C-alpha positions as CSV (number, residue, x, y, z in Angstrom):
1,M,202.1,182.5,52.4
2,D,205.0,181.3,50.3
3,S,206.8,179.0,52.9
4,G,206.2,175.2,53.6
5,K,204.6,176.3,56.8
6,G,201.9,178.5,55.4
7,S,201.2,175.9,52.6
8,S,200.8,173.3,55.2
9,M,198.4,175.4,57.2
10,R,196.5,176.1,54.2
11,K,195.7,172.2,53.7
12,S,194.9,171.8,57.3
13,W,192.3,174.8,56.8
14,I,190.6,172.9,53.8
15,M,190.7,169.4,55.3
16,M,189.1,171.0,58.5
17,L,186.6,172.6,56.6
18,G,185.7,169.6,54.7
19,L,185.5,167.4,57.9
20,L,183.4,169.9,59.7
21,A,181.1,170.4,56.7
22,A,180.6,166.6,56.3
23,A,180.1,166.4,60.3
24,L,177.4,169.5,60.1
25,I,175.4,168.6,56.7
26,A,173.9,165.5,58.8
27,A,172.5,167.6,61.0
28,K,171.6,170.4,58.9
29,G,167.8,169.1,58.5
30,S,167.2,170.4,62.2
31,A,169.3,173.3,62.8
32,Q,168.2,176.8,62.5
33,T,169.8,179.5,60.3
34,R,172.8,181.0,62.5
35,P,172.9,184.9,62.3
36,V,176.0,186.7,61.2
37,V,175.5,190.1,62.8
38,T,174.4,189.3,66.6
39,D,175.7,193.0,67.6
40,E,172.8,195.4,68.0
41,K,174.8,198.6,67.0
42,T,176.3,197.0,64.1
43,R,173.0,195.6,63.0
44,Q,171.3,199.2,62.8
45,E,174.5,200.8,61.1
46,L,174.1,198.1,58.5
47,T,170.1,198.5,58.1
48,Q,171.0,202.4,57.9
49,L,173.0,201.7,54.8
50,L,170.7,199.6,53.3
51,R,168.2,202.0,53.5
52,E,170.5,204.4,52.1
53,I,171.2,202.0,48.9
54,C,167.1,201.6,48.5
55,D,166.6,205.4,48.7
56,W,169.2,205.9,46.2
57,A,167.8,203.2,43.8
58,I,164.3,205.3,44.3
59,A,166.1,208.5,43.8
60,V,167.5,207.5,40.6
61,E,164.1,206.5,39.0
62,L,165.0,202.6,38.9
63,R,161.4,202.1,37.6
64,T,162.3,203.8,34.4
65,G,164.6,201.4,33.7
66,E,167.1,204.5,32.4
67,I,168.5,205.3,35.9
68,K,169.5,208.8,36.4
69,I,173.4,208.9,37.2
70,A,176.5,210.1,35.6
71,E,178.2,206.9,35.1
72,K,178.8,205.9,31.5
73,R,177.4,202.1,31.9
74,R,174.5,203.3,34.2
75,T,171.9,201.2,33.2
76,S,171.1,197.2,32.2
77,I,168.9,194.5,32.7
78,F,170.7,193.0,35.2
79,I,172.0,196.1,36.5
80,N,168.4,197.0,37.3
81,S,167.1,193.7,38.8
82,N,169.8,193.3,41.2
83,L,168.8,197.0,42.6
84,A,165.3,195.6,42.7
85,R,166.0,192.8,44.4
86,V,168.1,194.8,46.8
87,L,164.6,196.7,47.4
88,L,162.5,193.9,48.1
89,A,165.3,192.5,50.4
90,G,164.6,196.3,52.0
91,Y,161.1,196.2,52.1
92,Q,161.4,193.3,54.0
93,I,163.8,194.4,56.8
94,C,162.6,198.2,57.2
95,G,159.0,197.4,56.1
96,E,159.0,200.5,54.0
97,E,156.3,199.8,51.1
98,R,157.7,202.6,48.7
99,Y,160.5,199.9,48.5
100,R,158.5,197.0,47.2
101,E,156.5,199.4,44.6
102,E,160.0,200.6,43.1
103,A,161.0,197.1,42.6
104,L,158.0,195.9,41.2
105,A,157.4,198.8,38.7
106,W,161.2,197.8,37.6
107,F,159.8,194.1,37.2
108,D,156.6,195.5,35.4
109,R,159.0,197.0,32.7
110,L,161.2,193.8,32.5
111,V,158.4,192.1,31.5
112,E,157.4,194.8,29.0
113,L,160.8,194.3,27.4
114,Q,160.6,190.7,26.5
115,Q,160.0,189.7,23.2
116,V,158.7,186.8,22.0
117,T,159.5,184.3,19.0
118,L,158.6,180.5,18.4
119,S,160.6,177.5,19.3
120,A,161.2,174.9,16.8
121,K,158.6,173.0,18.4
122,G,156.6,175.9,17.2
123,D,155.7,177.1,20.9
124,T,155.8,180.7,22.0
125,V,159.1,181.5,23.8
126,G,160.4,185.2,25.2
127,W,163.7,186.6,25.5
128,W,165.2,189.4,26.5
129,G,167.4,192.0,24.3
130,D,169.1,194.3,27.0
131,M,166.8,197.3,27.0
132,A,166.1,197.2,23.6
133,P,164.9,194.6,20.9
134,D,168.1,194.8,19.0
135,A,170.3,194.4,22.3
136,N,172.8,191.6,23.0
137,I,170.9,188.3,23.7
138,Y,173.1,186.9,26.3
139,L,171.9,184.5,29.0
140,G,174.0,185.9,32.0
141,D,172.3,189.2,31.9
142,A,169.1,187.8,31.3
143,G,169.3,185.1,33.9
144,T,170.5,187.1,36.4
145,S,167.3,189.5,35.7
146,A,164.8,186.5,35.3
147,T,166.1,185.2,38.6
148,G,165.1,188.5,40.1
149,L,161.7,188.7,38.4
150,A,161.0,185.1,39.9
151,G,161.6,186.3,43.5
152,A,159.5,189.0,42.7
153,V,156.3,186.7,41.9
154,R,155.6,186.3,45.7
155,F,155.0,190.4,46.4
156,A,152.7,190.7,43.3
157,S,149.1,190.2,43.3
158,A,146.8,189.1,40.0
159,P,147.5,190.2,37.4
160,R,150.7,191.2,37.8
161,R,151.6,187.7,39.3
162,T,150.1,186.0,36.2
163,A,152.1,188.4,33.8
164,Y,155.5,187.5,35.5
165,L,154.8,184.0,35.8
166,R,154.1,183.8,32.1
167,A,157.1,186.1,31.2
168,L,159.3,183.4,33.3
169,R,158.0,180.2,31.5
170,R,158.5,181.8,27.9
171,Y,162.3,182.5,29.3
172,A,162.7,179.0,30.5
173,N,161.4,177.5,27.2
174,F,163.6,179.6,25.2
175,V,166.5,178.4,26.8
176,R,165.7,174.8,26.9
177,H,164.0,174.8,23.1
178,G,165.7,177.9,21.2
179,C,164.0,179.7,18.5
180,A,163.3,178.3,14.9
181,E,164.9,181.6,13.5
182,D,167.2,184.2,14.6
183,P,164.6,185.9,16.7
184,Q,166.5,189.5,16.0
185,G,166.5,188.6,12.2
186,K,170.2,189.2,11.8
187,G,170.7,186.0,9.5
188,R,172.9,183.9,12.8
189,G,170.1,181.0,12.3
190,G,167.6,179.3,15.0
191,S,168.7,177.2,18.1
192,P,168.0,174.2,19.2
193,G,168.0,175.4,22.8
194,W,171.0,176.4,25.0
195,V,171.2,173.3,27.9
196,I,173.7,170.7,26.8
197,E,172.0,167.6,27.8
198,T,174.9,165.2,27.1
199,G,178.4,164.7,27.0
200,P,181.1,165.9,29.4
201,N,179.7,169.0,29.3
202,R,176.1,167.9,30.1
203,G,174.2,170.6,32.6
204,A,176.0,173.5,31.0
205,L,174.3,176.1,29.3
206,G,175.4,178.2,26.1
207,T,176.1,182.1,25.7
208,G,173.0,183.2,23.5
209,Y,174.3,185.2,20.6
210,Y,177.5,186.2,21.3
211,K,179.9,188.6,18.7
212,G,177.5,188.2,16.0
213,Q,176.7,184.5,16.0
214,L,175.0,181.8,17.8
215,A,176.8,180.4,20.7
216,V,175.9,177.3,22.0
217,A,179.3,176.3,23.8
218,P,179.4,175.9,27.7
219,Y,179.5,179.7,29.4
220,T,180.1,179.6,33.2
221,I,178.1,182.7,34.1
222,A,174.8,181.6,32.1
223,T,175.2,178.0,33.6
224,A,175.3,179.5,37.3
225,V,172.7,182.5,36.8
226,T,170.2,181.1,34.2
227,G,171.4,177.3,35.0
228,S,171.2,177.3,38.8
229,G,169.9,180.4,39.9
230,F,166.7,180.8,37.4
231,F,165.7,176.9,37.0
232,S,165.8,176.4,41.0
233,A,164.0,179.7,41.4
234,L,161.6,178.6,38.8
235,Y,161.4,175.1,40.4
236,G,160.8,177.0,43.9
237,L,157.6,178.5,42.1
238,T,156.2,175.6,40.1
239,R,157.6,172.6,41.8
240,A,158.3,171.2,38.1
241,P,160.4,168.1,38.0
242,E,162.3,169.4,34.8
243,D,162.9,172.8,36.4
244,I,165.0,171.1,39.2
245,R,166.6,168.7,37.1
246,T,167.9,171.3,34.9
247,A,169.0,173.3,37.8
248,E,170.8,170.6,39.6
249,A,172.6,169.5,36.2
250,A,174.1,173.0,35.8
251,G,175.2,173.2,39.3
252,K,177.2,169.7,39.0
253,W,178.9,171.1,36.0
254,L,180.1,174.2,37.9
255,L,181.2,172.0,40.6
256,L,183.4,170.1,38.0
257,Q,185.0,173.0,37.3
258,R,186.4,174.4,40.4
259,A,190.0,174.8,40.3
260,P,192.1,172.8,42.9
261,D,192.7,175.7,44.9
262,G,188.7,176.9,45.0
263,H,188.5,179.4,42.4
264,I,186.4,179.0,39.4
265,P,187.8,179.5,35.8
266,Y,185.8,181.8,33.4
267,T,184.9,179.9,30.5
268,I,183.1,181.1,27.5
269,E,183.1,179.6,23.7
270,N,185.8,177.3,24.5
271,R,188.2,179.9,26.3
272,I,189.3,180.4,29.7
273,H,189.7,183.6,31.0
274,E,191.4,184.4,34.4
275,E,191.1,188.3,34.4
276,W,187.9,188.1,36.5
277,P,188.3,185.6,39.4
278,I,186.2,187.1,41.8
279,N,183.5,188.3,39.4
280,T,183.5,184.7,38.2
281,L,182.9,183.3,41.8
282,S,180.4,186.0,42.5
283,Y,178.0,184.8,39.7
284,V,178.6,181.1,40.6
285,S,178.1,181.7,44.1
286,D,175.1,183.2,43.2
287,G,173.5,180.2,41.5
288,L,174.9,177.6,43.6
289,I,173.2,179.3,46.9
290,G,170.2,179.5,45.2
291,L,170.3,176.1,44.0
292,Y,171.3,174.7,47.6
293,R,168.4,176.8,49.4
294,R,165.5,175.4,46.9
295,T,166.5,172.2,45.7
296,P,164.9,169.5,47.7
297,S,167.5,166.8,47.3
298,T,169.8,166.4,50.4
299,A,172.6,164.8,48.3
300,M,172.5,168.1,45.9
301,Q,173.1,170.2,49.2
302,E,175.8,167.7,50.4
303,E,177.6,167.9,47.2
304,I,177.2,172.0,47.0
305,A,178.5,172.0,50.6
306,A,181.5,169.5,50.4
307,S,182.9,171.2,47.4
308,I,182.8,175.2,48.4
309,N,184.7,174.8,51.6
310,R,188.0,175.1,49.2
311,S,186.1,178.1,47.7
312,I,185.3,179.5,50.8
313,N,189.0,179.0,52.0
314,W,190.7,180.5,48.4
315,L,188.3,183.9,49.2
316,I,189.7,184.0,52.7
317,T,193.3,183.8,51.4
318,Q,192.8,186.5,48.8
319,Q,190.8,188.8,51.0
320,N,193.1,192.1,51.4
321,N,193.8,194.2,54.5
322,Q,190.9,196.2,53.9
323,G,188.5,193.2,53.7
324,L,187.9,193.4,50.2
325,W,188.8,191.6,46.8
326,G,190.1,193.0,43.9
327,K,191.4,196.5,42.8
328,M,189.3,199.2,43.8
329,R,186.7,200.0,41.7
330,S,188.0,197.6,38.9
331,E,185.2,195.6,36.9
332,D,186.4,192.5,39.0
333,Q,185.6,194.6,42.0
334,Q,182.6,195.6,41.0
335,R,180.8,192.4,41.0
336,S,182.7,191.0,44.0
337,Q,180.4,191.6,46.9
338,G,178.5,188.7,45.6
339,A,181.1,186.3,46.7
340,I,180.7,187.3,50.2
341,N,177.3,185.5,50.4
342,L,179.0,182.2,49.6
343,M,180.6,183.0,52.8
344,V,177.3,183.8,54.5
345,L,175.6,180.7,52.8
346,Y,178.8,178.5,54.7
347,Y,178.7,180.3,58.2
348,S,174.9,180.5,58.6
349,S,173.7,177.4,57.2
350,I,176.5,174.6,56.6
351,S,179.6,175.0,59.1
352,P,180.0,177.9,61.8
353,E,183.5,178.5,61.5
354,K,185.0,181.3,63.3
355,M,187.9,182.1,60.3
356,V,184.7,182.2,58.1
357,L,182.4,185.1,60.3
358,E,185.6,187.1,61.0
359,S,186.4,187.0,56.9
360,I,182.8,188.2,56.6
361,R,182.9,191.0,59.5
362,R,186.1,192.4,58.0
363,N,184.0,193.0,54.8
364,Y,181.1,194.5,56.3
365,S,183.3,196.6,58.5
366,F,184.8,198.4,55.4
367,F,181.3,199.9,54.7
368,L,180.4,201.4,58.1
369,K,183.5,203.4,58.3
370,P,182.9,207.0,57.1
371,G,184.1,207.6,53.5
372,N,184.8,203.7,52.5
373,P,181.1,203.4,50.7
374,A,182.2,206.0,48.6
375,K,185.8,204.9,47.6
376,F,184.2,201.6,46.6
377,G,181.5,203.2,44.5
378,L,178.3,203.0,46.4
379,F,175.8,205.7,45.0
380,E,178.2,206.2,41.9
381,L,178.9,203.0,40.1
382,S,175.5,201.4,39.5
383,I,177.0,197.8,39.7
384,S,179.0,198.1,42.8
385,T,175.6,199.6,44.5
386,G,173.7,196.5,43.4
387,F,176.4,193.7,44.6
388,A,177.1,195.7,47.7
389,G,173.2,195.9,48.7
390,L,172.6,192.3,48.3
391,S,175.6,191.5,50.3
392,I,174.4,193.8,53.2
393,A,170.9,192.4,53.0
394,E,172.3,189.0,53.4
395,V,174.5,189.4,56.1
396,L,171.6,191.1,57.9
397,E,169.5,188.0,57.1
398,P,170.9,185.0,55.5
399,G,169.0,183.8,52.4
400,I,166.8,187.0,52.1
401,T,167.5,187.9,48.3
402,Y,166.9,184.1,47.8
403,R,163.5,183.6,49.2
404,I,160.8,182.5,46.7
405,D,157.9,181.3,48.7
């Protein structure tokens, strides 16, 4: 919409969302989660697609870590952990024990891949190089993986549960307290930790080790998936006040980064990139949804709800006539389905707006048309398949991929 009328309509929509959100937040404590899919035929079709994604994850041998597909970038700790998270949702929705077994087998492997070192305090801390000890130490991918592992704890029994919790705590201490020396012996120096505790960027997290050097400047994705997502998930397991404080501080920083139109800039090492706007919002959404669903603070929930209405509006205006975002199969689109989960949260738990529901329906209807899953890259592109699986599970059962206990 380029006309003055279109601009006025957008402003009115934003104001309406904000007012309705504020009105409904007050009643949230007593409100039930609203279903997104109420038609039984559609529910069955989406459930069947979720089954097919789960079956595919098993067929490509997710448990091994090296999934068996032709795509060049076929595996990563974050790709595998997203797929395992889909499997756990599939287990809950479909009741297939083999889905749970495959997911936990991958998380067993993830725990084995964790490396340990000493923090500056002398404590044992843990970190992940992507699938190998000498690979990139990246708090974005590691945060996605650790959050998935936290969500798997409730499906595990001892001693597996003990191993999972130990790995999670070691990762949390690595992020907070850093390492006495370069953990990979590459001469880049140790780190005091990656959580920024003071100043205008308080709450943000650094990248890890990036392009050959220690990287402690604010990074949007790490702040979302490790800061808000992982630490809120860890709080759900431990109820430790320091965990939710870290998560909430990260969430506040993320909300401050929102542009006036609702999108979130991608910031890394003091540079802003605008090439992947949906990718960025997908990761930020994952962190904020986790924080919203896990924080005990009504004030924090209200802050998130009051801010994300602009992001919801931006998503609606950016959605194409196929119900998607971004160029087909692009790197941006491969991660785009994470953003639909923000709409699911908004509709199911904050404000049941018809325009939001219509946008969600346009999106999942795309995947139910013959030939469209293949066009999108399902069962071929591992990143796309994982993110799409998570969004389908969330549409079926809002909040299912964020449950900790």
